C-alpha positions in Angstrom: 173.1 221.8 218.6 173.3 223.5 215.2 175.5 220.6 213.9 172.9 218.1 215.1 170.1 220.0 213.4 172.1 220.4 210.2 172.9 216.7 210.2 169.3 215.6 210.8 168.1 217.9 208.0 170.7 216.6 205.6 169.8 213.0 206.4 166.1 213.7 205.9 166.8 215.4 202.5 169.0 212.5 201.3 166.2 210.0 202.3 163.6 212.0 200.5 165.6 212.4 197.3 166.6 208.8 197.4 162.9 207.7 197.3 162.1 210.0 194.3 163.5 207.7 191.7 161.9 204.5 193.0 159.2 202.7 191.0 155.9 201.9 192.7 155.7 198.4 194.1 153.6 196.0 192.1 150.6 194.6 193.7 150.8 190.9 194.6 148.4 188.4 193.0 145.0 188.7 194.6 145.9 192.0 196.2 144.1 195.2 195.2 146.0 198.4 194.8 142.9 200.5 194.8 143.6 202.1 191.4 142.8 201.4 187.7 145.4 198.7 187.5 143.2 196.6 189.8 140.5 196.3 187.2 141.1 192.5 187.0 139.8 192.3 190.6 136.4 193.6 189.7 133.5 191.2 189.1 132.8 190.6 185.4 129.3 191.3 184.2 127.1 188.2 183.7 126.6 186.8 180.2 123.5 188.3 178.5 120.9 185.6 178.0 117.9 185.8 175.7 114.5 184.2 176.4 111.0 184.0 174.9 107.7 183.7 176.7 104.0 184.0 176.7 102.1 186.0 179.3 99.6 188.6 180.3 100.3 192.3 180.8 99.4 193.2 184.4 100.9 196.7 184.5 102.5 199.3 182.2 104.3 202.4 183.3 105.3 204.3 180.1 106.9 207.1 182.1 109.3 204.7 183.9 109.6 202.4 180.8 108.5 199.3 182.6 106.0 196.5 182.0 104.9 193.7 184.4 104.1 190.4 182.9 102.4 187.3 184.4 104.2 184.8 182.3 104.6 181.0 181.8 107.8 179.1 181.9 110.8 180.5 180.1 112.8 177.5 179.1 115.9 179.4 177.8 116.3 181.0 181.2 115.2 178.0 183.3 112.4 180.2 184.9 109.2 178.8 186.2 105.9 180.7 185.6 105.7 184.0 187.7 104.8 187.6 187.6 107.7 189.9 187.1 108.6 193.5 186.0 110.9 194.4 183.2 112.2 197.5 181.6 111.2 198.3 178.0 111.6 201.1 175.5 108.5 203.1 174.6 108.4 201.8 171.1 108.2 198.2 172.5 105.3 199.1 174.8 103.4 201.0 172.1 100.0 199.5 171.5 100.0 197.2 174.5 97.6 197.5 177.4 96.9 195.8 180.7 95.1 192.5 180.1 96.7 191.8 176.7 97.9 188.2 176.1 101.4 188.7 174.6 104.3 186.9 173.1 107.5 188.5 174.3 111.3 188.3 174.2 113.7 189.5 176.9 117.4 190.0 177.4 118.5 189.0 180.9 121.9 190.1 182.3 121.7 188.1 185.5 120.2 191.0 187.5 117.6 192.7 185.4 115.6 192.0 182.3 114.6 194.1 179.3 111.7 193.3 177.0 113.0 193.6 173.5 109.8 192.5 171.7 106.1 192.5 172.8 103.3 191.5 170.5 99.7 190.4 171.1 99.5 186.7 171.2 97.6 184.9 168.4 94.7 183.0 170.0 
């Protein structure tokens, strides 16, 4: 019995030590390994697009850094007229109030928009 136990332990030790010098198996194409080497499997961010529009300010929340605009068509983004909320830095929102007719520019990443310029429209 002691010989069997010694033999089994020796075989287990040899198998363990034999695996210590092996390199990790490379992931096959299209297969995720679940680590940093699988970065190519992650979706790429959408291309940033820039648009210009004219609209009316319908809401401003300076604490959250958001503005809601009821705007006309935005040709560069192929958007029809609609009311929509955007993020904006405090300095962009400064001087604007609900009801103002505005010219604006936005950056759109495919998911969310940020107003980069907001000025009263010339009548």
